[in-house]
N, C-alpha and C positions, 0 to 999 in steps of 0.2 A: 097063338100069337104069331107064329111063323106065317100062317096064311094071311093075316092082316098085314104084316110087314111086307110080304111078297106082293100083295095086291097094291099097296101104296107105292112100293118101289117101282113096279111095272107101270102103274098109272102115271107116276112122275116122269118116267122114261118116255112113255108115249106122248105125254104133254110136251116134253122137251123136244122130241123129234118132230112132233107136229108143228111146233113153233119154228124149228129149223127149216122144215119143208116149206112152210108158208113164206118165211123170209126169203129163202133161196129161190123159189119159183117166182115170186112176185118181183124180186130183184132181176132175175133173168128175163122175165117178160118186159120189164122196163127198158132193158138194154135194146130191145127190138122195136121200140116205139119211136115215132118221129115227132109227136106232139108233146109239148111240155106239160099240158094238163094231164094227159094219159100217164106220163112218166111220174108226175107228182102223185097221182092217185095210186099207182102201183107201188111206189116207194113208201107211201103212207101205209099201205097194206103190209108191205115188208116190215115196217116198223112195228105193226101189231104182232107179227111173228116174233120179232125180237123181244117184245114185252112178254109174250107167252114163254119164251125161252128163259128170260130173267126170272119170271115168277116160278117156273117149274124147276129151275136149276138145283135148288137145295133138296128137293124132294127125293130124287133117286139116291142121292148121296147119304142123306140122313137114314132113310129106311134100308138102304143097302148095307150101311154099317151096322144097323140093328140086326139085319139078317146074318151078318158075319158073327155077331155076338150070340144070337140065338142058335146058330149052327155050330158054334164052338170051332170055327175055322181058324181063328187067331188073326189078329190084326197084322201080325208079322209075316203072314203067308205071302209068298211072292206074288200070286195073282191078285191079292187084295192091294198090295202096295203098287203094283203095276197099274191097276185100274184107277186108284186115287191119283197117282202121278200123271197118267194120261188125261184124266178128267181135268186136273188143274192146268195142264199144258194146253188142252183143247180150249178151255175158257180163255186163257191168255191169248192164244193165237187168234181165236174168234173175235176177241175184243179188239185186237189190232186190225183185223180185217173189216171191222164195222165203221171205222172212221170215215172212209171215203163214201160209202153209201149214205151215211148221215149228211155229209156235205152235199152230195148229189141231191138228196131229198130236199134240203133247204134251198139249194139253187134252183131246182125244178119248180118248187113252190113259188119262188120269187119270179121266175120267168112266166109261169102260168098266171100269176096275179096281174102282171103287167102286159099280158097277152103277147109275149115275145116268143119268137121261135127258139127251138133248141140251138144252143151255141156249142162251140168247140170245148169250152170249159166243162159243160155238163157231160158231153160225150167222153171227155178224158176222165172225169170222175166216175162215170158208169163203167168204163172199161179199164180202170186202173188194175194193172197186172198184179201188183203186190197184194192188193186187197182181195182179188179173186183167188190168188194162190193161198193166202191166209185162210180164207173162208173154206175153200176146198180141203185144205190141210186140216183144219179143225174138224170138218166132217169126217175125214179119213181117220182121225184120232178117235172120234166117237164110235165109229164102226169097229175100230180095233178094241175099244172097251167092251162092246157087245160080244165080240169074239172071245175076249179074255174071260168075260163072265160065263159064257156058255161052256167053254172048254177047260177052264181053270187049269192051265198048264202047271 
């Protein structure tokens, strides 16, 4: 059973990070474009990454907790509590960071539909510093979780 739980835990984590990578790289590429259609397409691809993240989010948590049970580590172990806390924090911070990219996607789609050029509003949404910091912060928290899982301090 531990092998099944490990496989599913790692598969969920890989799916989660694949979605994060897709969303992040597509969003980053959109910031470098000057055509509203290109930006809209890249942000739509970024949204696909966000959907993958949303679908895979519960998988590593559920099977990770099952692994804690199977390994008799105890749910009160510091490394388990740290990981769960960091995971919840990363989701909250990432959720906050997702508001501006969603607005940017909708605005870029509107500009593209009307064949209008990129405007200052879209540039401001794409380069929103708080959103960027929240998304990079969420990624840093997820990397900290992986370190916590590997080293179990």
